C-alpha positions in Angstrom: -24.7 -13.6 -9.6 -24.2 -11.5 -13.6 -21.8 -8.8 -13.6 -22.3 -5.9 -15.5 -20.3 -5.4 -18.7 -19.3 -2.1 -19.6 -16.3 0.2 -20.9 -13.7 1.1 -18.9 -10.2 3.9 -19.5 -7.4 0.7 -18.9 -4.5 2.1 -16.1 -3.4 4.0 -20.4 -6.2 5.5 -20.6 -7.1 3.4 -23.1 -11.1 2.1 -23.3 -11.4 -1.6 -22.5 -14.0 -4.1 -22.2 -14.5 -5.2 -18.0 -16.9 -6.5 -15.7 -18.3 -4.7 -12.9 -18.0 -7.2 -9.5 -21.8 -6.7 -7.7 -21.0 -8.6 -5.0 -23.7 -8.3 -2.7 -22.1 -6.1 1.1 -18.9 -5.6 -0.8 -17.9 -1.9 -0.9 -16.8 -1.4 -4.4 -14.1 1.0 -5.6 -13.0 2.9 -8.9 -9.7 1.6 -8.4 -8.1 0.0 -5.2 -4.2 1.3 -4.3 -1.5 -0.5 -1.6 1.6 -1.1 -0.7 4.1 -1.5 1.6 3.1 -5.0 2.5 6.4 -6.9 3.0 4.9 -10.4 3.0 8.2 -13.0 4.2 8.2 -10.9 7.1 6.6 -10.9 11.1 5.8 -7.7 11.2 3.2 -8.4 8.0 -0.8 -8.1 9.3 -1.6 -9.6 6.6 -4.7 -11.6 8.4 -6.0 -7.8 8.0 -5.1 -7.2 4.9 -6.6 -10.4 4.0 -10.3 -9.4 5.5 -9.9 -6.0 3.7 -9.5 -7.8 -0.1 -12.7 -9.8 1.2 -15.1 -6.5 2.0 -13.7 -5.0 -0.9 -14.0 -4.7 -4.7 -12.7 -2.9 -7.8 -12.3 -2.5 -11.2 -8.3 -2.3 -10.6 -5.8 -3.1 -8.0 -2.4 -1.6 -8.2 -0.3 -3.3 -5.6 2.4 -0.6 -5.3 5.3 -2.0 -4.8 7.4 -3.8 -1.2 4.5 -5.8 -1.3 6.4 -9.6 -0.8 10.0 -8.1 1.3 12.5 -9.6 -1.1 15.8 -8.6 1.2 14.1 -10.8 4.6 13.7 -13.7 2.7 16.4 -13.4 1.5 18.0 -14.0 5.1 15.6 -16.5 6.1 12.6 -18.2 5.8 9.4 -16.8 6.7 6.3 -16.9 4.8 3.5 -18.0 7.0 -0.6 -19.5 5.5 -2.1 -16.2 6.4 1.0 -14.9 3.9 -0.2 -17.0 1.1 -4.2 -16.1 1.7 -3.1 -12.8 0.9 -0.9 -13.8 -3.0 -4.9 -16.5 -3.4 -6.8 -13.2 -2.8 -5.1 -11.0 -5.6 -5.2 -13.9 -7.6 -8.7 -15.0 -7.8 -9.6 -11.0 -8.7 -7.4 -11.2 -11.6 -9.6 -13.4 -12.6 -12.6 -12.3 -11.1 -11.7 -9.4 -13.9 -10.2 -6.8 -11.8 -7.2 -5.4 -13.5 -3.6 -5.8 -11.0 -1.2 -3.7 -11.7 1.9 -4.6 -9.6 4.8 -1.8 -9.5 7.7 -3.2 -8.2 9.3 -1.6 -5.0 12.8 -2.0 -3.9 12.2 -4.8 -0.8 10.9 -6.7 -4.1 13.4 -5.2 -6.9 14.4 -8.8 -7.7 11.6 -8.5 -9.8 13.1 -5.5 -12.1 14.2 -8.1 -13.6 11.3 -8.9 -15.9 9.7 -5.9 -16.4 12.0 -5.3 -19.9 9.8 -8.5 -21.1 6.9 -6.9 -20.6 5.7 -9.9 -18.5 1.7 -10.2 -17.9 0.3 -13.2 -16.4 -3.5 -13.2 -16.9 -4.7 -10.4 -15.5 -1.8 -9.0 -13.5 0.5 -6.6 -15.1 4.3 -6.3 -14.2 5.7 -2.6 -14.1 8.3 -0.3 -12.9 5.8 2.5 -12.8 2.7 3.2 -14.7 0.2 6.3 -15.6 -3.1 6.0 -14.2 -5.8 8.0 -15.2 -8.7 9.2 -12.5 -12.5 9.2 -13.1 -12.3 12.9 -13.6 -10.1 13.2 -15.5 -6.7 13.9 -13.8 -3.3 12.0 -14.4 -1.0 10.5 -11.8 1.7 8.7 -11.8 1.9 5.5 -10.2 5.9 5.0 -8.7 6.5 3.4 -5.2 9.2 5.5 -4.7 11.9 4.6 -3.6 13.7 5.8 -7.0 13.1 9.6 -5.5 14.5 8.8 -1.4 18.7 9.9 -2.0 19.3 6.9 0.6 17.8 4.2 -0.7 19.2 5.3 -4.4 22.7 6.1 -3.5 23.4 4.6 0.1 22.0 0.5 -0.4 24.1 -0.6 2.9 22.6 2.4 4.4 19.4 1.2 2.9 20.2 -1.7 4.9 21.5 -1.5 8.4 17.8 1.5 8.3 16.0 -2.2 7.4 17.0 -3.7 10.8 16.7 -1.5 12.5 13.2 -0.7 11.6 13.1 -4.4 11.9 14.2 -4.0 15.9 12.3 -0.9 16.6 9.3 -3.2 15.6 10.2 -5.6 17.4 11.0 -3.3 20.8 7.5 -1.6 20.0 6.3 -5.2 19.8 7.6 -5.6 23.7 7.0 -2.0 24.4 3.2 -2.1 23.6 2.8 -5.8 26.2 4.1 -3.9 28.9 1.4 -0.1 28.3 -1.6 -3.3 27.8 -0.8 -3.8 31.4 -1.0 -0.3 32.6 -4.5 -0.6 30.2 -3.0 2.2 27.8 -3.3 2.1 24.2 -0.8 1.4 21.1 1.7 3.2 20.7 4.1 3.4 17.6 8.2 4.4 18.1 8.6 4.3 14.6 5.7 6.9 13.6 6.4 9.3 16.8 10.1 9.4 14.9 8.9 10.0 11.7 6.5 12.6 12.5 9.2 14.6 15.6 12.5 13.6 14.9 14.4 15.8 12.6 16.5 13.9 10.7 13.2 11.8 10.0 10.9 14.9 9.2 13.6 16.3 6.5 13.9 13.1 5.1 10.5 12.3 4.4 9.8 16.2 2.8 12.8 15.4 0.9 10.9 12.5 -0.1 7.9 14.1 -0.8 9.1 17.0 -2.8 11.0 15.6 -5.2 7.9 13.6 -6.2 6.4 16.7 -6.2 9.3 18.3 -8.5 9.3 14.9 -10.9 5.0 15.3 -11.2 5.6 18.7 -12.6 8.3 18.1 -14.9 6.5 15.1 -16.6 3.2 17.3 -16.7 1.3 15.1 -14.2 -1.9 16.2 -11.7 -0.1 14.0 -9.3 1.5 11.3 -8.0 0.5 8.0 -6.1 3.2 6.0 -3.6 4.3 3.4 -0.5 7.8 3.7 0.6 8.3 5.5 4.0 4.6 3.7 5.8 3.2 6.7 6.1 -0.8 7.5 4.3 -1.4 11.1 3.4 -3.1 13.0 0.8 -2.1 16.2 0.4 -1.4 19.4 -2.2 2.3 20.1 -2.4 2.8 23.4 -4.5 -0.3 22.5 -6.8 0.4 18.9 -7.8 -1.6 16.0 -5.5 0.5 14.2 -3.6 -0.9 10.5 -2.0 0.7 7.9 0.2 -0.7 4.7 0.1 0.7 3.7 3.6 1.6 0.2 4.5 0.6 -3.3 6.1 3.2 -2.9 9.0 1.5 -0.1 11.1 -1.0 1.9 9.6 -3.3 -0.7 6.9 -4.4 1.9 5.1 -5.0 1.7 1.1 -6.1 4.5 -0.9 -8.9 4.1 -3.1 -10.8 5.5 -5.7 -15.1 6.8 -6.0 -16.9 6.1 -9.9 -16.4 9.4 -9.4 -13.3 9.7 -9.3 -12.5 11.2 -5.9 -9.8 10.2 -4.2 -9.6 9.5 0.2 -7.1 7.2 1.9 -9.5 3.9 4.4 -7.6 3.0 7.9 -8.7 0.0 7.5 -7.8 -0.6 11.0 -7.3 0.5 14.4 -3.9 -0.9 15.6 -3.7 -1.5 19.8 -2.3 -4.0 22.0 -5.3 -6.4 21.3 -4.4 -6.6 17.0 -1.3 -6.6 16.8 -0.6 -9.8 17.1 -4.2 -11.3 16.6 -6.2 -12.9 13.7 -9.7 -10.8 14.6 -9.9 -8.6 12.7 -12.2 -4.6 13.8 -12.8 -3.1 10.8 -12.8 1.0 11.6 -15.6 2.2 10.9 -17.2 -0.6 12.9 -15.2 0.3 15.9 -16.8 3.9 15.3 -20.2 2.7 15.0 -19.9 1.5 18.3 -17.9 4.1 19.9 -20.7 6.7 18.6 -23.8 4.1 20.0 
């Protein structure tokens, strides 16, 4: 199938020639942001992400940090075929003229040593942060967000302990939800509940968001796109638009920009006790369609 050739601004706002994929049956976006995939961990929903990438095309794909979990891989190797499939799918998109920008995070900080070399592999670029210009002219800072998390930045041992606690929480949630399933109850996330209702966690998240908004005002950005805290959200913070991509461990969410510059969060699947570990994926749009019918 022929692809339309057009001029579009790249991540730095420059006009470059790019082919827009027009694959039949797929949804096309100007930009897609994905963060916190954590390849190399048992909690990664790689099969869900592969399905999402199969059904969507874009001019530009941002990988907003913690795509590969170097922290976990240092302590033990875990890399099933589904995780390789994610890498292959990203490489295929880059080969087909999608500009891929890999923004490093704290779990894949081992890549940061290569940023100074201006590493570019084909159509894939490695950076610590990026500036994205939307179709309607807004300038957005794209960063993983760990530099604005005081615990991760200044208390590494606490961050490592918290990561181990988070992994333990995920294992508990899996067992807990299997028990709930026997009683016909749906999926319930302990970590998500804590982020929204435990005062200390709420304060940490709020401080993180406010710090990012403050940095945007200082550098005169219209907004920020980040990840890190595994909580997808889009909201105005004192005149700065805050967008968080979410993750592919619990929520399976991505941030998208259409050809007019409108940004929205896409929640690809509704996780429950049935698809927490199953490779069978039901897109949320189909779930809603069946429910409404």
